[in-house]
DOVEX-850364 format. One record per residue (C-alpha): x, z, y; residue in one letter. Coordinates in steps of 0.1 Angstrom, whole numbers, padded with zeros to 4 digits, always signed. Layout:
% residues N
XZYA
...
This chain:
% residues 365
+0268-0008-1745X
+0258-0040-1739X
+0250-0047-1705X
+0247-0082-1676X
+0262-0080-1646X
+0237-0084-1620X
+0268-0087-1595X
+0288-0114-1571X
+0315-0121-1599X
+0328-0105-1622X
+0291-0121-1639X
+0274-0127-1673X
+0291-0156-1694X
+0278-0174-1715X
+0285-0169-1754X
+0298-0202-1760X
+0322-0193-1726X
+0339-0161-1745X
+0347-0182-1773X
+0363-0210-1757X
+0391-0181-1752X
+0397-0174-1790X
+0425-0206-1790X
+0460-0206-1778X
+0475-0226-1757X
+0514-0229-1742X
+0512-0236-1701X
+0535-0268-1709X
+0520-0283-1732X
+0504-0318-1728X
+0469-0310-1743X
+0465-0282-1720X
+0482-0300-1689X
+0452-0322-1698X
+0421-0300-1693X
+0442-0287-1662X
+0438-0320-1650X
+0404-0330-1663X
+0391-0293-1645X
+0408-0307-1617X
+0390-0332-1619X
+0362-0323-1622X
+0356-0296-1590X
+0366-0328-1570X
+0330-0342-1580X
+0313-0310-1574X
+0328-0307-1539X
+0315-0340-1530X
+0351-0358-1525X
+0368-0387-1532X
+0405-0381-1553X
+0419-0403-1521X
+0414-0383-1494X
+0415-0349-1517X
+0427-0328-1542X
+0423-0290-1561X
+0443-0269-1563X
+0443-0241-1591X
+0462-0210-1581X
+0466-0175-1607X
+0447-0146-1595X
+0414-0133-1586X
+0400-0152-1557X
+0416-0134-1534X
+0447-0148-1542X
+0436-0182-1538X
+0419-0167-1501X
+0455-0154-1492X
+0475-0190-1505X
+0454-0207-1482X
+0456-0183-1457X
+0495-0177-1459X
+0507-0208-1466X
+0483-0240-1441X
+0493-0224-1406X
+0521-0235-1386X
+0536-0202-1367X
+0527-0212-1326X
+0487-0218-1346X
+0461-0190-1340X
+0432-0185-1364X
+0403-0178-1357X
+0380-0156-1383X
+0339-0151-1383X
+0337-0117-1392X
+0297-0101-1408X
+0314-0083-1435X
+0345-0070-1460X
+0353-0106-1467X
+0354-0115-1435X
+0376-0086-1428X
+0396-0090-1459X
+0403-0126-1443X
+0415-0109-1416X
+0436-0084-1428X
+0451-0116-1448X
+0462-0124-1417X
+0476-0093-1396X
+0498-0087-1432X
+0515-0124-1429X
+0518-0116-1390X
+0492-0149-1383X
+0484-0151-1348X
+0444-0140-1352X
+0413-0138-1331X
+0387-0124-1349X
+0346-0128-1338X
+0331-0106-1351X
+0292-0096-1358X
+0268-0071-1381X
+0264-0074-1409X
+0225-0090-1410X
+0238-0114-1380X
+0250-0151-1382X
+0273-0167-1356X
+0261-0179-1326X
+0281-0214-1314X
+0279-0207-1276X
+0306-0175-1287X
+0327-0194-1303X
+0333-0217-1281X
+0337-0192-1249X
+0367-0184-1279X
+0381-0217-1281X
+0380-0217-1236X
+0397-0185-1234X
+0428-0187-1268X
+0435-0222-1261X
+0463-0219-1292X
+0437-0216-1315X
+0439-0246-1335X
+0418-0229-1377X
+0390-0210-1376X
+0382-0196-1410X
+0349-0185-1427X
+0334-0166-1454X
+0302-0185-1464X
+0287-0164-1489X
+0291-0127-1472X
+0281-0106-1505X
+0291-0076-1485X
+0249-0081-1477X
+0240-0114-1495X
+0234-0135-1459X
+0241-0170-1467X
+0267-0182-1434X
+0252-0217-1415X
+0288-0242-1415X
+0268-0266-1394X
+0275-0259-1366X
+0312-0241-1371X
+0322-0279-1387X
+0312-0303-1355X
+0326-0277-1339X
+0358-0280-1353X
+0356-0313-1360X
+0348-0317-1320X
+0379-0298-1312X
+0402-0311-1343X
+0403-0278-1357X
+0418-0267-1396X
+0386-0256-1416X
+0391-0227-1437X
+0358-0217-1459X
+0365-0188-1487X
+0334-0201-1503X
+0340-0180-1534X
+0303-0168-1548X
+0286-0202-1530X
+0305-0228-1548X
+0288-0242-1578X
+0258-0227-1573X
+0244-0245-1539X
+0258-0278-1520X
+0281-0276-1505X
+0293-0316-1492X
+0331-0305-1485X
+0340-0345-1471X
+0309-0345-1450X
+0313-0309-1428X
+0351-0321-1426X
+0362-0287-1445X
+0401-0292-1445X
+0405-0261-1474X
+0371-0251-1491X
+0384-0217-1520X
+0363-0210-1545X
+0374-0188-1585X
+0371-0194-1623X
+0342-0164-1624X
+0315-0167-1594X
+0288-0198-1601X
+0303-0217-1624X
+0302-0188-1648X
+0336-0187-1662X
+0360-0159-1664X
+0380-0140-1641X
+0419-0155-1639X
+0419-0181-1614X
+0413-0197-1582X
+0414-0227-1565X
+0413-0247-1539X
+0399-0282-1529X
+0420-0299-1500X
+0423-0318-1479X
+0453-0343-1489X
+0465-0352-1454X
+0460-0321-1439X
+0479-0298-1471X
+0506-0331-1472X
+0520-0317-1438X
+0527-0282-1448X
+0550-0284-1474X
+0579-0248-1463X
+0548-0233-1441X
+0541-0206-1469X
+0548-0169-1463X
+0550-0159-1497X
+0567-0174-1532X
+0539-0172-1557X
+0510-0179-1533X
+0526-0215-1521X
+0499-0238-1519X
+0525-0271-1515X
+0546-0264-1539X
+0519-0254-1563X
+0504-0288-1557X
+0536-0307-1558X
+0541-0290-1591X
+0513-0301-1607X
+0514-0332-1592X
+0545-0348-1601X
+0543-0329-1636X
+0508-0341-1645X
+0487-0306-1648X
+0521-0280-1650X
+0512-0250-1635X
+0542-0238-1616X
+0543-0203-1635X
+0532-0185-1660X
+0488-0194-1663X
+0462-0174-1676X
+0453-0205-1703X
+0426-0184-1721X
+0407-0183-1681X
+0412-0218-1681X
+0399-0228-1714X
+0364-0208-1706X
+0362-0227-1677X
+0364-0260-1686X
+0340-0247-1714X
+0320-0231-1681X
+0322-0267-1664X
+0305-0285-1697X
+0279-0261-1697X
+0271-0264-1656X
+0270-0302-1663X
+0244-0297-1691X
+0223-0272-1670X
+0220-0307-1648X
+0244-0294-1625X
+0244-0281-1592X
+0210-0285-1580X
+0197-0271-1610X
+0221-0243-1614X
+0203-0234-1572X
+0172-0236-1583X
+0176-0213-1616X
+0198-0189-1591X
+0171-0189-1560X
+0139-0184-1587X
+0159-0155-1603X
+0164-0142-1561X
+0131-0154-1549X
+0115-0131-1581X
+0135-0104-1577X
+0129-0098-1535X
+0092-0102-1544X
+0090-0074-1576X
+0111-0053-1552X
+0095-0054-1521X
+0060-0049-1543X
+0081-0016-1552X
+0085-0006-1517X
+0123-0014-1518X
+0133-0032-1479X
+0164-0058-1476X
+0189-0056-1451X
+0194-0093-1444X
+0159-0107-1430X
+0176-0146-1422X
+0199-0164-1438X
+0192-0147-1472X
+0213-0167-1504X
+0206-0166-1528X
+0233-0153-1552X
+0232-0112-1541X
+0210-0087-1524X
+0215-0057-1509X
+0189-0034-1505X
+0185+0000-1484X
+0181+0031-1507X
+0144+0037-1504X
+0130+0070-1478X
+0096+0079-1496X
+0121+0092-1536X
+0152+0113-1535X
+0170+0087-1543X
+0208+0092-1556X
+0224+0059-1563X
+0248+0068-1592X
+0215+0083-1613X
+0198+0052-1601X
+0234+0028-1618X
+0233+0053-1649X
+0198+0043-1657X
+0193+0007-1649X
+0230+0007-1669X
+0210+0024-1699X
+0181-0004-1695X
+0209-0031-1700X
+0217-0039-1665X
+0250-0035-1639X
+0240-0034-1604X
+0264-0029-1576X
+0269-0001-1549X
+0271-0015-1511X
+0294-0025-1484X
+0272-0025-1450X
+0291-0003-1434X
+0264+0016-1418X
+0234+0023-1438X
+0230+0037-1475X
+0225+0007-1500X
+0227-0016-1529X
+0231-0043-1542X
+0216-0069-1569X
+0232-0100-1578X
+0209-0127-1601X
+0243-0156-1606X
+0256-0160-1644X
+0240-0164-1673X
+0205-0144-1660X
+0173-0161-1660X
+0135-0151-1645X
+0128-0131-1671X
+0161-0102-1662X
+0147-0102-1629X
+0116-0093-1648X
+0134-0061-1670X
+0150-0050-1640X
+0122-0046-1619X
+0104-0030-1646X
+0132-0006-1652X
+0134+0004-1619X
+0098+0011-1612X
+0102+0035-1643X
+0128+0050-1630X
+0110+0060-1598X
+0082+0074-1621X
+0103+0094-1632X
+0120+0107-1606X
+0083+0114-1592X
+0069+0134-1618X
+0104+0150-1623X
């Protein structure tokens, strides 16, 4: 069965991105290393940073591998990390820090709330050892988009290392990394740039990264060492890289540029999301997030006036050609619908028509 993925990634990719994976490459070949270097330079352009101040480090594995690479590689033993949490992926940051025995302070709010800068300031006063702050930008647990500007200002004022998990936002919304003073921004191949799973990447401020040599708590996820080898050997990865994923990502970057860049992609995603939420509201569905809703994925409450079964609902929509996501909200019943990837207005209309038919069928049965 062929169906489209309405998820925050992996997501539906273009035919041409899939076709790019038909070639085989050696990881040490000069042609392949040239592709890696081109990808690194393109990522810096998307991040609105210069190659003099920043570098892009590619890391084998999913987005979680990239986040853990940063978390486990850039903090000294005497530094405390402040983690702002309003969903499962913020909680995952805290799990990583705990696993690596990194001193941590967790500031957690509900999944439909954003962070209060006054509370952050109070925590900094209470815990003077805090030298870094980490936050998830697009928290796909709920679909909320956490504002970065106030956190950026706090980090700059207190000279904190600013770590941003931009897994499901980078490439789909403008993030002026240098302007925001972000030291490490992490994302992955299979999100808004619309590649396939297999590697992650970190946009790193060079001056900070170059002071982290020897701090890594792992071997394979050592961010500095990965950077050093890529720099010294013209794009060579330390260990076997996901060559086919890299080729697909290079093609996806070309298609992002052809679409009109990040602004054009954001416009498409935002329109998809607007149509989705409007049509779902007309069908009686309520969104979990009321303010700061991001343009990438939306959490909807189960309908109260319908005998609702998510497995039945999911199976029905899959036969209509769409796969959605179950809920991740901690204390309410929700499901989630993503609208990124090779997805257009027509898909949002087709999906909501299928949902309407499901509801009618349930009422008549």
